[in-house]
Every structure is written in C-alpha cells, then in structure tokens.
ROGU-207440 format. One line per 5 residues: number of its first residue (from 1); their letters; for each residue x, y, z of N, C-alpha, C. Coordinates in steps of 0.02 Angstrom, whole numbers, padded with zeros to 5 digits. Layout:
N
NUM = A = X,Y,Z,X,Y,Z,X,Y,Z | ...
// end
This chain:
87
1 = MEIVN = 00043,-00058,00000,00000,00000,00000,00046,00062,00000 | 00028,00110,-00041,00066,00172,-00045,00018,00231,-00048 | 00042,00289,-00028,00004,00350,-00033,00029,00388,-00094 | -00018,00409,-00137,00000,00446,-00197,-00038,00511,-00199 | -00016,00557,-00240,-00049,00622,-00247,-00085,00626,-00315
6 = IDKAG = -00133,00669,-00318,-00166,00685,-00381,-00135,00749,-00407 | -00115,00750,-00471,-00084,00812,-00498,-00138,00860,-00521 | -00117,00918,-00547,-00164,00970,-00567,-00211,00947,-00622 | -00190,00899,-00663,-00231,00874,-00717,-00277,00817,-00694 | -00275,00801,-00629,-00319,00748,-00602,-00290,00678,-00609
11 = RIVIP = -00226,00673,-00626,-00194,00608,-00636,-00164,00583,-00571 | -00164,00517,-00565,-00128,00485,-00510,-00076,00439,-00541 | -00023,00429,-00504,00029,00383,-00527,00022,00319,-00487 | 00015,00264,-00524,00013,00198,-00491,00085,00177,-00482 | 00104,00163,-00420,00174,00146,-00407,00199,00088,-00451
16 = GVLRK = 00262,00093,-00471,00292,00044,-00516,00286,-00027,-00492 | 00293,-00038,-00428,00288,-00106,-00400,00219,-00136,-00416 | 00166,-00095,-00408,00098,-00119,-00423,00087,-00128,-00498 | 00113,-00080,-00538,00106,-00086,-00611,00138,-00151,-00635 | 00197,-00167,-00608,00231,-00228,-00629,00193,-00290,-00605
21 = KLKLN = 00173,-00290,-00543,00137,-00348,-00514,00072,-00361,-00551 | 00035,-00308,-00569,-00030,-00316,-00602,-00026,-00314,-00678 | 00036,-00308,-00704,00048,-00305,-00776,00007,-00249,-00808 | 00013,-00189,-00778,-00021,-00130,-00804,00027,-00093,-00851 | 00001,-00072,-00908,00041,-00031,-00953,-00002,00025,-00981
26 = ENTKL = 00025,00063,-01027,-00010,00122,-01052,-00075,00106,-01089 | -00084,00043,-01109,-00146,00024,-01145,-00196,-00011,-01100 | -00179,-00021,-01037,-00224,-00055,-00990,-00284,-00011,-00975 | -00343,-00042,-00977,-00405,-00007,-00960,-00420,-00020,-00886 | -00440,00033,-00851,-00457,00028,-00781,-00528,00054,-00770
31 = LIADV = -00566,00019,-00731,-00633,00040,-00712,-00627,00071,-00643 | -00651,00133,-00635,-00648,00166,-00571,-00719,00177,-00546 | -00733,00152,-00487,-00800,00157,-00459,-00798,00191,-00391 | -00845,00236,-00379,-00853,00269,-00315,-00901,00226,-00274 | -00876,00196,-00222,-00917,00150,-00183,-00957,00189,-00131
36 = KNDIL = -00925,00214,-00080,-00956,00256,-00029,-00904,00275,00022 | -00919,00325,00061,-00874,00347,00115,-00803,00359,00090 | -00796,00393,00033,-00730,00409,00005,-00689,00349,-00016 | -00721,00293,-00031,-00686,00234,-00054,-00695,00227,-00129 | -00639,00222,-00164,-00639,00210,-00236,-00613,00140,-00248
41 = IIKKI = -00642,00107,-00298,-00617,00042,-00320,-00590,00052,-00390 | -00529,00029,-00401,-00498,00031,-00467,-00487,-00041,-00488 | -00520,-00061,-00543,-00515,-00130,-00565,-00488,-00133,-00636 | -00439,-00175,-00647,-00412,-00186,-00713,-00464,-00226,-00753 | -00478,-00202,-00814,-00527,-00238,-00855,-00498,-00251,-00924
46 = NIEEL = -00523,-00303,-00955,-00504,-00320,-01023,-00567,-00311,-01066 | -00567,-00260,-01107,-00626,-00242,-01146,-00648,-00299,-01191 | -00601,-00333,-01222,-00618,-00389,-01267,-00653,-00445,-01230 | -00626,-00463,-01171,-00657,-00516,-01131,-00726,-00494,-01107 | -00732,-00432,-01087,-00796,-00405,-01065,-00847,-00408,-01121
51 = AEQLE = -00827,-00388,-01181,-00872,-00390,-01239,-00894,-00461,-01254 | -00847,-00508,-01251,-00864,-00578,-01264,-00913,-00605,-01212 | -00901,-00587,-01149,-00945,-00611,-01095,-01015,-00581,-01103 | -01020,-00517,-01120,-01085,-00486,-01130,-01121,-00518,-01189 | -01083,-00533,-01241,-01113,-00566,-01300,-01143,-00633,-01281
56 = KDFKN = -01107,-00671,-01239,-01132,-00736,-01216,-01193,-00727,-01171 | -01189,-00678,-01125,-01243,-00667,-01077,-01307,-00645,-01111 | -01301,-00607,-01165,-01359,-00579,-01199,-01376,-00616,-01264 | -01347,-00674,-01274,-01356,-00712,-01337,-01430,-00724,-01353 | -01469,-00743,-01305,-01539,-00759,-01317,-01588,-00704,-01297
61 = IKIDA = -01561,-00644,-01287,-01603,-00587,-01268,-01608,-00541,-01328 | -01669,-00519,-01342,-01680,-00475,-01399,-01667,-00403,-01378 | -01604,-00382,-01385,-01583,-00316,-01363,-01621,-00261,-01399 | -01632,-00268,-01464,-01667,-00217,-01502,-01737,-00203,-01474 | -01771,-00255,-01452,-01837,-00247,-01423,-01832,-00209,-01356
66 = IVGKV = -01782,-00224,-01317,-01772,-00190,-01253,-01756,-00116,-01265 | -01711,-00103,-01311,-01692,-00034,-01328,-01754,00004,-01352 | -01793,-00027,-01395,-01853,00005,-01421,-01902,00022,-01365 | -01911,-00023,-01318,-01956,-00011,-01262,-01931,00046,-01218 | -01866,00047,-01205,-01837,00101,-01164,-01846,00168,-01200
71 = QSDIK = -01832,00170,-01265,-01841,00233,-01303,-01913,00255,-01302 | -01959,00209,-01309,-02029,00224,-01307,-02050,00253,-01239 | -02025,00222,-01186,-02040,00245,-01118,-02012,00316,-01106 | -01953,00328,-01132,-01922,00394,-01124,-01964,00446,-01160 | -01984,00432,-01222,-02025,00479,-01261,-02091,00493,-01225
76 = EKIRE = -02121,00441,-01197,-02184,00450,-01161,-02175,00496,-01101 | -02121,00487,-01063,-02107,00530,-01005,-02097,00602,-01028 | -02063,00612,-01084,-02052,00680,-01110,-02119,00710,-01130 | -02161,00671,-01163,-02228,00696,-01183,-02269,00716,-01122 | -02264,00676,-01068,-02302,00692,-01007,-02278,00757,-00976
81 = RHPSV = -02213,00767,-00975,-02185,00826,-00941,-02183,00888,-00986 | -02177,00878,-01052,-02169,00934,-01098,-02212,00922,-01160 | -02278,00927,-01153,-02323,00913,-01209,-02310,00955,-01271 | -02286,01016,-01261,-02276,01061,-01318,-02220,01037,-01365 | -02176,00996,-01341,-02120,00971,-01382,-02146,00930,-01440
86 = FS = -02200,00893,-01430,-02225,00848,-01481,-02288,00873,-01516 | -02304,00937,-01508,-02366,00962,-01540,-02352,00990,-01609
// end
C-alpha cells in the first residue's frame, strides 16, 4: 500500500511495483467506481473479454426490443412533462 498524490490534471501515478505486479501498461483499461465513504475501487478490465462475456450473456435476449421499449418509455415521459415538444 502506498500514498500517492493527484496532480493538477487529475492524474494519479500507480506505483511501479503495483504496475509490474498487475501487468499494467499504457494500454491497460481501468474501471474506477465510487463506492461510498470516500472509497474508490480501481479494477483492471479487459474490454475484449468483457465484450465476449456480454455477447454470451445476452445471446438469447432481444436487445433491439429492449432498446425500443426504453426509447418508447423515455418519449412517453417527455410527452407527459413537456407536451408542447410533440405538438
């Protein structure tokens, strides 16, 4: 565990020991999540593996139908709140 600073551009430096141990390089993607009580989680992710897993998970789900339903619901909420937009 090490203490690091945030620079003026909002960057943090991950200590070399951790970069080497976790095999982090300039192309590594990191997911940063705000949990609670000033706790951040930084997780190394592999975009290709994530995409493959999502493809498997959603293989039998009709995404287009879900997207269409969500878009329809959004439009309906807008119509309810701002009727003049669609007149």
